[in-house]
C-alpha positions as CSV (number, residue, x, y, z in Angstrom):
1,M,9.3,-3.2,13.4
2,D,7.3,-6.2,12.4
3,P,5.7,-5.3,9.4
4,Y,2.2,-6.4,10.0
5,K,2.4,-3.7,12.7
6,I,3.4,-1.5,9.8
7,I,0.9,-2.0,8.1
8,K,-2.4,-2.2,9.3
9,H,-5.1,-2.5,6.6
10,P,-5.9,-1.9,3.1
11,L,-7.9,0.7,2.0
12,S,-10.7,-0.1,-0.5
13,T,-12.6,3.4,-1.6
14,E,-13.7,4.9,-4.9
15,K,-10.1,6.5,-5.0
16,S,-8.4,3.7,-4.4
17,I,-10.2,1.2,-6.8
18,R,-9.5,4.1,-9.7
19,L,-5.8,5.2,-8.6
20,M,-5.5,0.6,-8.2
21,N,-6.9,1.0,-12.4
22,D,-5.2,3.9,-13.5
23,Q,-2.1,4.0,-11.8
24,N,-1.0,0.1,-10.5
25,K,-1.3,2.3,-6.6
26,L,-2.9,0.6,-3.8
27,A,-3.7,2.4,-0.4
28,F,-3.1,1.2,2.6
29,V,-3.6,2.7,6.5
30,V,0.3,2.2,8.2
31,H,1.5,2.7,11.6
32,S,1.9,6.9,12.6
33,S,5.3,6.6,13.5
34,A,6.6,4.7,10.1
35,N,8.3,6.5,7.5
36,K,8.5,5.7,3.8
37,S,11.2,2.7,4.1
38,D,9.9,1.3,6.6
39,I,6.7,0.7,4.8
40,K,8.0,0.1,1.3
41,K,10.3,-2.5,3.2
42,A,7.1,-3.9,5.2
43,I,4.9,-4.2,1.9
44,E,8.2,-6.1,-0.2
45,E,8.9,-8.5,2.6
46,I,4.8,-9.1,3.2
47,F,3.8,-9.3,-0.7
48,K,7.4,-10.7,-2.3
49,V,6.8,-7.6,-5.3
50,K,9.0,-4.7,-5.8
51,I,7.9,-1.3,-4.9
52,V,8.6,2.0,-7.5
53,D,7.6,4.6,-5.0
54,V,5.0,5.5,-1.7
55,N,3.4,8.6,-0.5
56,T,2.1,8.9,2.3
57,Y,-0.2,11.7,3.5
58,V,-1.9,12.0,7.1
59,M,-5.9,12.6,7.6
60,K,-7.7,12.8,11.1
61,G,-5.3,11.2,13.2
62,E,-5.0,8.1,10.7
63,K,-1.5,7.8,8.1
64,R,-2.3,6.5,4.9
65,A,0.5,4.8,2.6
66,Y,0.0,5.4,-1.1
67,V,2.1,2.6,-2.9
68,R,2.8,2.4,-6.6
69,F,4.4,-1.3,-7.7
70,S,6.5,-1.8,-10.5
71,P,5.2,-2.5,-13.8
72,E,6.0,-6.0,-13.7
73,T,3.7,-6.6,-10.5
74,P,0.2,-5.4,-11.4
75,A,-1.6,-3.5,-8.7
76,I,-5.1,-5.8,-9.2
77,D,-3.0,-8.9,-8.5
78,I,-2.5,-7.6,-4.8
79,A,-5.9,-6.9,-4.5
80,T,-7.1,-10.3,-5.8
81,Q,-5.0,-11.8,-2.9
82,L,-6.4,-9.5,-0.8
83,G,-9.6,-10.3,-1.6
84,F,-11.3,-7.1,-3.1
85,M,-11.8,-8.4,-6.2
C-alpha cells in the first residue's frame, strides 16, 4: 500500500503536543486496515527517520497511531516539518 494512503494526517491535540515534548512521540490518523508494521514502514519512508515503537488505537471508527521516534530523531523536528511548530 502507498505510504501516503496509510498515513492520512497528523494529529495536533493537547495530548499529542504533550507526548511530543515528554516522550518523543507523534500521533497520526491512519488507514483503518493498516497494521503496526505498515505504519512503521510508511513513516520511515516518508520522513526518513528511525522508529522505536508504534501503538495503535481505534476510536469512533478512526484509527490513530502513536509513534515513538528514536532518541537521535526529536519528534519536534518532524512536527516542524509538518508545520506544527
